[in-house]
C-alpha positions as CSV (number, residue, x, y, z in Angstrom):
1,M,-87.1,31.3,-9.4
2,A,-89.2,28.2,-9.3
3,I,-89.9,26.9,-5.7
4,E,-88.8,23.5,-4.7
5,L,-91.9,21.3,-4.0
6,T,-91.9,18.1,-1.9
7,D,-94.4,15.5,-0.7
8,S,-94.6,17.4,2.6
9,N,-95.1,21.0,1.3
10,F,-97.2,20.2,-1.9
11,E,-100.6,20.7,-0.3
12,E,-99.7,24.1,1.2
13,K,-97.8,25.5,-1.8
14,V,-100.0,24.1,-4.6
15,L,-103.4,23.0,-3.5
16,K,-104.1,25.9,-1.0
17,T,-102.8,28.8,-3.0
18,E,-105.1,31.3,-4.7
19,K,-103.0,31.7,-7.8
20,P,-102.7,29.2,-10.7
21,V,-99.8,26.9,-10.2
22,L,-97.4,25.2,-12.7
23,V,-95.7,22.1,-11.4
24,D,-92.8,20.6,-13.2
25,F,-92.3,16.9,-12.4
26,W,-88.7,16.0,-13.1
27,A,-85.6,14.0,-12.2
28,E,-81.9,14.7,-12.3
29,W,-81.1,11.8,-14.8
30,C,-83.8,12.8,-17.3
31,G,-82.4,14.5,-20.4
32,P,-85.7,16.1,-21.6
33,C,-86.2,17.4,-18.1
34,R,-83.0,19.3,-18.4
35,M,-84.3,20.9,-21.6
36,V,-87.5,22.0,-19.9
37,G,-85.9,23.2,-16.7
38,P,-84.6,26.6,-18.1
39,I,-87.9,27.2,-19.7
40,V,-89.7,26.7,-16.4
41,S,-87.3,29.0,-14.7
42,E,-87.9,31.7,-17.3
43,I,-91.7,31.3,-16.9
44,A,-91.2,31.6,-13.1
45,E,-89.5,34.9,-13.5
46,E,-92.0,36.3,-16.1
47,Y,-95.1,35.3,-14.2
48,K,-93.8,35.7,-10.7
49,D,-96.6,38.1,-9.7
50,K,-99.5,36.0,-11.2
51,V,-98.5,32.4,-11.0
52,V,-96.8,30.0,-8.6
53,V,-94.1,27.9,-10.4
54,G,-92.7,24.8,-8.7
55,K,-90.5,21.9,-9.4
56,L,-90.9,18.5,-7.9
57,D,-88.1,15.8,-8.0
58,V,-90.0,12.5,-8.6
59,D,-87.1,10.4,-7.2
60,S,-87.0,12.3,-3.8
61,N,-90.8,12.7,-3.6
62,P,-92.7,9.6,-4.7
63,E,-96.1,10.3,-3.1
64,V,-97.3,13.2,-5.1
65,P,-96.4,11.8,-8.5
66,M,-98.1,8.5,-7.6
67,K,-101.2,10.4,-6.5
68,Y,-101.4,12.2,-9.8
69,G,-100.5,9.2,-12.0
70,I,-97.2,10.7,-13.2
71,R,-95.7,7.9,-15.3
72,N,-93.5,9.9,-17.8
73,I,-91.3,12.9,-17.1
74,P,-91.1,15.7,-17.7
75,T,-94.7,16.2,-17.0
76,I,-96.1,19.6,-16.2
77,L,-99.4,19.9,-14.3
78,F,-101.3,23.1,-14.2
79,F,-103.5,23.7,-11.1
80,K,-106.3,26.1,-10.5
81,D,-108.2,26.3,-7.2
82,G,-106.5,23.1,-6.0
83,E,-107.5,21.0,-9.0
84,V,-105.6,19.9,-12.1
85,A,-106.7,22.2,-14.9
86,D,-104.3,21.1,-17.6
87,K,-101.4,18.8,-18.3
88,Q,-98.4,18.6,-20.6
89,V,-96.2,15.6,-21.0
90,G,-92.8,15.8,-22.7
91,A,-90.5,18.6,-23.7
92,V,-92.3,21.4,-25.6
93,P,-91.6,24.9,-26.7
94,K,-92.1,27.7,-24.1
95,S,-95.1,29.1,-26.0
96,V,-97.1,25.9,-25.4
97,L,-96.6,26.3,-21.6
98,T,-97.3,30.0,-21.6
99,D,-100.5,29.5,-23.7
100,K,-101.8,27.0,-21.1
101,L,-100.9,29.4,-18.3
102,E,-102.7,32.3,-20.0
103,N,-105.8,30.2,-20.2
104,L,-105.8,29.9,-16.4
105,L,-105.4,33.6,-15.7
């Protein structure tokens, strides 16, 4: 299960963790986000021991998306050692996301 990220817990859950992190920036009203959501949940289960997977609602948490220049959703950022290591904008097949994750492991 993907963890719920917020402006207040982002630093602790994403930037200060030792594992690679996948962050799904999404919103309830976004159609493509609803397509990516189940894929992100599958990845969260499959990689639960190796990777932190989180979802951040851009409507409820405006600070983090602004900080990282998120203008389009869904956007997925991949973090390693507290830094953005990769990025994916738009709905893509699961294999695209897992390939990017594997590169961080």
